[in-house]
KEDRENLO-492680 format. One record per residue: residue in one letter; y, z, x of N, C-alpha, C in turn. Coordinates in pm, whole numbers, plus 50000, padded with zeros to 5 digits. Each point is the difference from the previous one (the first is absolute). Example, Ala and Ser with C-alpha at 12.3 -4.5 7.8 and 13.67 -1.06 7.14 Angstrom:
<recs>
A494315078051319501195000049911501205000050090;S501054992849965501195000650082501095007349923;
</recs>
This chain:
<recs>
X856300790951903498855006650062500245015050007;X499035007949961500155014450000499985005550142;X500835010250024500025006850129499375013949993;X499395003149887499375013149982498685000450077;X499835010050084498795001150080498895006649919;X498784995450021498855007049945499745012450083;X499225009849948499665011850081499354996450132;X499144989749999499334995950124501014994550100;X500964992049950501034994450089500895011050056;X500365009649915500845011050045499275008250108;X498725002649978499225007450098499894992550132;X499804987049991499924992050123501325000350076;X501124999749927501305000650064500235013250071;X499595011149936500135013150062499145000950124;X498774994949992499105000250115500584992050116;X500554988349970500584991650105501185007050067;X500875006249920501155007150055499565011050095;X499075008349956499635011550082499104996150118;X499304989049988499334994750119501034996750108;X501134994549959501064996550095500675012450059;X500115010649921500705012050044499145009550083;X498704998249997499085010150053500275003650147;X500234990150084500135002750143501225008550034;X501024999849914501205007850030500195012249913;X499025003149915500185010449899500035014150058;X499465001750120499975013250063501095001550107;X500974991250001501065001050099500855012449976;X500625005150106500745012749993501124999749897;X500634988449980501104999149905499555002449856;X498694998649975499445002349868499335013749992;X500505009450076499365013250007500085007849870;X500864995649909500035006749870498674998549926;X499214989850030498704998649935499045011450039;X499715002350129499115011250033500605013649969;X501325001550012500615012949968499805003249851;X500244990149914499805002149857498535002149968;X499114993250074498565001749978499575014350030;X500495005750108499665013950033500495009549891;X501204997349950500555008749895499204998449871;X499594987849969499204997749880498675007450010;X499344999350117498725006850018500175015149989;X501125005050053500275014349989500165004149854;X500704991849924500195002949858498684999149922;X499164990550039498724998549932499105012050021;X500035005550122499155011450036498544997249961;X499364990050063498634996549962499045011750014;X499055000649908499055011149994498664995850056;X499325009250059498714997150064499074992849903;X499384989450048499014992849921500554989749904;X501304998549991500574990649903499814985450043;X499904991549900500024985550021501404995149960;X500694994050096501394996049982500134985150027;X500714992949913500254985950023501464998150041;X500204992650108501344996450045500204985249973;X500844996949903500224986249955501134993750080;X499834987450038500984992850082500245007850130;X498925002550071500055008850117500814994350115;X500204986850004500754994250112499275002550131;X500715005450098499375002950129499375013850004;X499865006249882499225012349990500765012850023;X501325000049992500765012150029499605011649908;X499904997549870499625010649907498535003550015;X499164989950013498565002650015499725008950121;X500694997450110499835008350120500535014049976;X501185001249941500595013249977499155008449905;X499454993749895499145007249906498665003150065;X499434990350072498725002250066500055011450098;X501115001950068500135011050096499995013549930;X500435000449875500075012549927498785002649912;X499154990149986498905000749903498715004350069;X499445010849954498765004950059498905001349897;X498925006550039498935003249907499264988149946;X499884989350078499274988349954500794990649912;X501295002349985500824991149920500194986650068;X500404989849921500214986650055501244993749940;X500634991650083501124991849956499524985649994;X500154993949884499734985749983501354993050000;X500304992650106501294993550014499854985049974;X500834994649910499874986049961501324992750023;X499894987150031501184991650014499584985549981;X500924991949949499704985949976500164991750127;X500675005550102500264992850125498955003350105;X499264990150042498975002050103500645003950133;X501164994350031500665003250127500475014550002;X500495004849886500385014149992498785009050020;X498894996349942498795008050015499505000150144;X500194988950071499655000050142500815010450076;X501305000849970500855009950065499605014149957;X499685001649872499585013149951498725004650070;X499064990750018498745003450069500285005050141;X500904993350071500345004350135500645013949998;X500865002649902500655013249992499025011049964;X499074997049910498985010049963499125003250120;X499594989950074499175002250119500775007650107;X501274996750017500805006750102500125014949974;X500015003849872500105014149964498645006849993;X498924992550024498675005850001499525005049865;X500434993449893499625004449866498714993249955;X499155007649934498734994849949499885001549849;X501115003649936499975002149855500914990349926;X500344988950064500844989849938499264986849998;X499854994249881499374986949983501074990049956;X499924987850050500984989649971499354988749922;X500694995549895499444989649914501064989549967;X499734987050020500914989749952499914999349847;X501155002049934499945001149855501394998449940;X500054994049883501244998449925500335013249931;X501205005150025500405012849942500034999849848;X500114988149941500064998949855498634998349936;X498964999250083498644998049949499025006950095;X499825012949982499225008250093498504998749972;X499234998750106498564998049987499255013250015;X500415009849920499355013049998499685003749855;X499005008449982499615003849865501025009649939;X499895001549870500905008849925499855014550047;X501115007449991500035014550021499305004150131;X500354993450110499315002250127500805008650098;X501334998949997500825006450103500685012749948;X500215009250094500705012549969501514998750015;X500444990250077501444998250021500254985850046;X501244995549977500424986650041501365001050067;X500144992750111501294998850066500384985250010;X501294997549999500504986450022501425001350054;X500204995950123501315001450064500694986450010;X501114998649928500834988050003499204987449965;X499125001249902499174988749961500134995849856;X500195009749910499974996949857501064989749962;X501195000950058501084991149957499784985450040;X499034997350087499694986150034499084993449896;X499375007949915499034994649906500724994349877;X499684987849961500744993549891500015008149871;X498885005849963499915007849876499695014550038;X501045007950018499795013950043499275008249895;X500304997549873499355007649894498494997349998;X499614987350007498584996750000499315005650124;X500684999750113499405005550123499805014949989;X500975007249945499845014449982498845003249906;X499834991949898498875002249909498664997450070;X499994990150088498804997550079499735011750095;X501045005550058499825011650088499495012049920;X500535001549880499525011049917498504998849972;X499544987749983498584997849968499075006150106;X500384999150127499095004550106500175014850032;X500895007049929500275014050028499275009249902;X499585011550053499375010149917501045007049914;X499605005949888500925008549924500565011050090;X501305002449989500645010050084500394995350139;X499734987150031500304994850134501504999850026;X500345000650128501395000050044500394986250053;X501264996649980500554987450050501265003150079;X500104994550119501205001450083500454986150044;X501234996449966500554986950033501325001950075;X500384989750076501364999850055500664986749967;X501315000949984500844988249984501305002750074;X500884990350002501295001550067501105002249898;X501055007150041501185001549918500854987450003;X500964999249908500794987849982500894996950120;X500345010050082500904997750113499264996350128;X498764995849988499194996750116500714990150093;X499995003450128500504991650110501514997749998;X500735007649919501454999150012500425006750131;X501094995350066500894988949959499524986350047;X498934999450077499584987350061499644989549896;X499395004449890499514990649901501154992549932;X501175006649989501144993549936500524988450086;X500095002350131500424989350090498964988950004;X498735003749998498904990350000500134990549882;X500215005449880500154991749880501224991050008;X501135005850041501254992350003499914988550099;X499435002550117499944989450100498974989349965;X498925004049934499034989949957500654990349903;X500855005249912500674991449904501064991350067;X500815006150087501134992950058499584990250110;X499075004550087499664992150118498794990949979;X499085004349914498774992549984499824994249861;X500905003449909499924994749865498845005549919;X499505011750038498885006249929500545011549917;X499914998649869500465010649910498865009849975;X500205012450042499015010549979500355007549873;X499114999649904500185007449875499165012850010;X500655011750012499225012350017498945002049892;X500354997049875499055002149891498754991450017;X500154988650067498874990950020499355001850137;X500815002350102499524999450138499735013550064;X500525010749945499785013450056499005007449910;X498734998250030498945005349913500115015149982;X500485007250102500025014649993500885005249887;X500964991949954500895004549892499245002049870;X498824994149987499205001649878499495014349985;X499995007550109499475013749998500995009650065;X501284997649979501015007850071500705010449914;X499884999149868500755009049913499065008949918;X500245013150005499145009349925499904996849852;X501094995049941499974997249856499084988349966;X499634992150102499024989249979498595004450040;X499925008850097498695003950055499215008449901;X500645010149942499255009149913499394993049880;X500744992149924499364993149887498934990150042;X500144994150120498984990850049498675007250017;X500015011550066498765007350022499465006249872;X500895005349919499555006049874499414989449907;X500584988150002499484989149918498614995650042;X499665002350128498674996550050499005011449986;X500455011249940499075010849972500045011850095;X500975000350090500135011150093500975010449946;X499775012550036500865010849956500525008150117;X500845009949968500595009050099500654992050113;X500784990049962500654991450098501175007450064;X500025000250132501085006550075500514990450107;X501294999950017500654990650094500995007850085;X499904998450128500985006050090500334990050109;X501175001650060500464990650101500225007350133;X499624993550108500245005150134500584988650085;X500805003750096500674990250085499224998250131;X499614987650029499294996750124500824990250085;X501314999849976500864991350076500155004650144;X500594991550082500205003350140501134991450055;X500455003450119501064992350065499394988850083;X500334987849964499634988550082500685001250136;X499244997250105500565000350135500354986050051;X499584989949928500314986350038499854991149877;X500634988350005499854990649889498594994449995;X499304999850113498624995050001499105008749913;X500295013049991499205008649912500144995549855;X501204996449959500194995149864499244987049978;X500024991150098499264987649983498505002649990;X499495010050069498605003849984499715003849855;X500925007049937499835003749859500004987549913;X500954991150022500094987749921498734991750015;X499574998050123498944990450029498615005549967;X499845013049993498685005949982499825007449868;X500904997649906499855005149864500154988349902;X499965003249872500154989749899501314992650005;X500995005150074501274992950013499824986350063;X498914998250075499784986950062499914988949895;X499575003649879499904990049894501354993549971;X501095007250021501324994549975500364988850098;X499244999250110500304990350106499054988149998;X499084999749906498924990250006500474985649985;X501164998049938500494986349979500774994650121;X500265008250100500794995750116499124993050103;X500484988750050499274993750110500265007850129;X499314996550106500045008050123501405000850058;X500724988850002501355000050058500965008449917;X499904998749867500885007949912499685014750011;X498715003250009499615014050014500545005950130;X499874992750110500525005050128501515002249994;X500704990549939501455001349989500385011749911;X499315001549888500295011249910499745013350070;X498875001150069499695012550071501095003450099;X500414990350080501035002550101501315004549935;X500454992749899501275003249936499935013349925;X498875002549934499845012349924500025012150092;X499274999650109499955011550090501325002050073;X500704989250027501335001250061500965007249905;X499974996149872500865006749902499585014449978;X498715002550000499515013649979500425009150115;X500024994850122500375008150117501405005849984;X500874993149925501365004949981500045012649914;X498925002749926499965011849915499465012350072;X499504998150122499485011350076501165008650050;X499745012950006500985009550054499305008950102;X500555000750119499385007750109498564995550023;X499774986949987498704994450032498925002149896;X500385003849876498985002149898500564997149860;X499074998049908500364997249860498945006049909;X500455007849902499085006249906499344989649910;X498665001449981499244991649909499435008949891;X500374997749877499585008549889498584996349955;X499115009949994498624997749954499615011449904;X500504999649877499605010149901498614996849946;X499155010049994498634998249954499765008449875;X499474993549898499625006949876498525004050010;X499725012949983498625005049991499685002549854;X498984993249953499655000149857498595005949986;X499905010949929498685006049977499725000449850;X498724998949966499585000349861498545004249995;X499515002749881498615004349981499434993249875;X498684998949999499324995849878499635012449919;X500084999049870499565011349918498515002950024;X499625012749989498575003750012499234995949875;
</recs>
């Protein structure tokens, strides 16, 4: 029996995952998401009157940051496949009093907008979850005007070190779950500049630029790390564990992690890749 997922099955799996993550996605331990969103919006420098699409908006961190900077009748169209994420995004947009952000349930790989409609596109930590990144980028190109700008973010290869190394080792030793980074850590698909540039150029984008910034911080407790595990895609690594095994793994993992703290804190590495590109005029 084949284990290859169809595009529809893959999309449904992504939607189910992020529906589960939505309630915890804005927790303080995940503050690298809004911090990176603010930096992305600053780099984009939206221009008055522009129509901007934010793909895989999640809880709306980028849409809010761009909407706050966008004037002159411009609008942000924010899309996500997860209805629960969009519910959170709606609450965040309303809380900020924004009237220039629209939210749409939509598959990032199949956008329901006409050709050459948007002046710019943003996508923060979303592209690497899509099964066919090349096809998705070509679909994004379709809805962009000539000369449009693209701003993306991804994570560097050292994401969540040193905690992630202990997480993998203990899952294998204590729970019998082998984590294969190439298979289970989606962010690695967009972590190396030598892979990113040809990917975008192959989809028709030019002037590709990549820079890295550090958004890491010192964990003040092991519970902060568990917030990261439980409220990001890392939760997928735990899906095969029953409730008792999960509770035991959590207890043992956090106990072992506490031994790595020094003076009540532990550095968590969060390197972020900022990727910009343009369409030819």
